[in-house]
C-alpha positions, 0 to 999 in steps of 0.5 A: 453496513460495509466495513470499508465505508465510502472507499471500497478497495476489496478485491482490487490489485494495484501497481505501485508507480511511485513512493515518496515521489520517486518511481517504483524501484522494481516496477514489475514487482511493486504491488498493493492488493486488497481482499475483503479484510486483508492487505498485501504489499511489496515493492520488490523484495519483501512482502508484507500483509495483514488485516485492514479496514477503512475508517472515513478516509483513512486506511487502518492496517495492521498488525502487518507481518513482513518477510525478512529477506536482506535487501539493499538499494532504492527498493529497500528504502521504498520498502521501509517507506511503505511499511511506515506509510501503512503503519501510519493510518494513511489517508486514502483517496481513490480517483477511478483507477488511481489510488493515493495513500498519504501519511506521516511524511510518506506517500504512495501512488498506484494504478489499478490492475485489470 
């Protein structure tokens, strides 16, 4: 039995293209990565990561550890949004090379990296 249910994200890396409908503030550094049981995320300043699993169509992540560098501007707002999103057991929908996460007022769109 796979721990990921029907949505297999293991060993994939994604470029975050938008957070809450706004383009990624630091597009060349906005990433979401999945190993077999670990998730990592960054929108350009701090990075966060921890364990994850898929239950039905929800991504259950955490507890997440994050680096604590001082950041400001739109990247900081997006970082807070992504942290809240991942902590909120978002619905995850994958359509080929596109991934959408959605929870508690936040959403994220990402494109799979080769």
